[in-house]
N, C-alpha and C positions, 0 to 999 in steps of 0.2 A: 587258238581259234583264228588268230591273225594270219597264220600260214595257210590255213584251209581257205579262208576268204581270198587271199592273194592268189593261190593256186587256181581256184575256180575262175577268177577273173582272167587270169593269164591263159587258161585253157579256152575260154570263150574268145579272147582276142586272137589266139592261135587259129581257132576254127574259122573266124572271119577272115584272117589273113590267107588261109588256104583257099577260101572261096573267091579271093580276088583274081586268081589266075584264070578260072573259067569265065569270070565276069569280063576280064580284059579280052579274052577270045571272043566272047559274044559281042562286045562292042566293036571289034574289028570285023567280024563277019556281017553283022547287021548294023545298019546305020540308023536304026530307030532310036528315038529320044529316050524311050523307056528303059532301055538297057544302060544307057549312060547315066540316067538318074539313079538306077539301081546301084551302079558302080560307085557313084558319089555317096549314096546313102551308106554303103558298106564301109567306105573310107571314114565317114563321120562316126560310124559306130566303133570302128577300130580306134579312132582318136579318143572317143568317149571311154572305151574300156581301158586304154592306157592311162588316161587322166584319172580314172577311178582307182586303178592300181597304184598310181603314185600317191593318191589320197590315202589309200590303205597302208602304204609304207610309212607315211608320216604319222599315222594315228594307230593306237591300239584298238583293235576291234573288241569292245567290251559289251556291246549290245547286240541283240538279235537282228536289229534292222540292217546293219551293215552286212551281216552274214546273209540275210534274206535277199538283199540287193545283189550280193555276189552270186547267189544261186540263179539269178535271172541272166 
């Protein structure tokens, strides 16, 4: 179950990393503050996903709560 949780978290982080490229383009095209805030939020979520993945590496996933959080 540990591998499944880790794969789910890493897939989510990968999806967010893919969305960074269009967000950068939007920030360059439009000088609106909202797009920059969105870019920063995506970065924070990527950092959070990576931090949670490192937490999962250090711990055995033996309860359903960690797996449930990984599904998000």
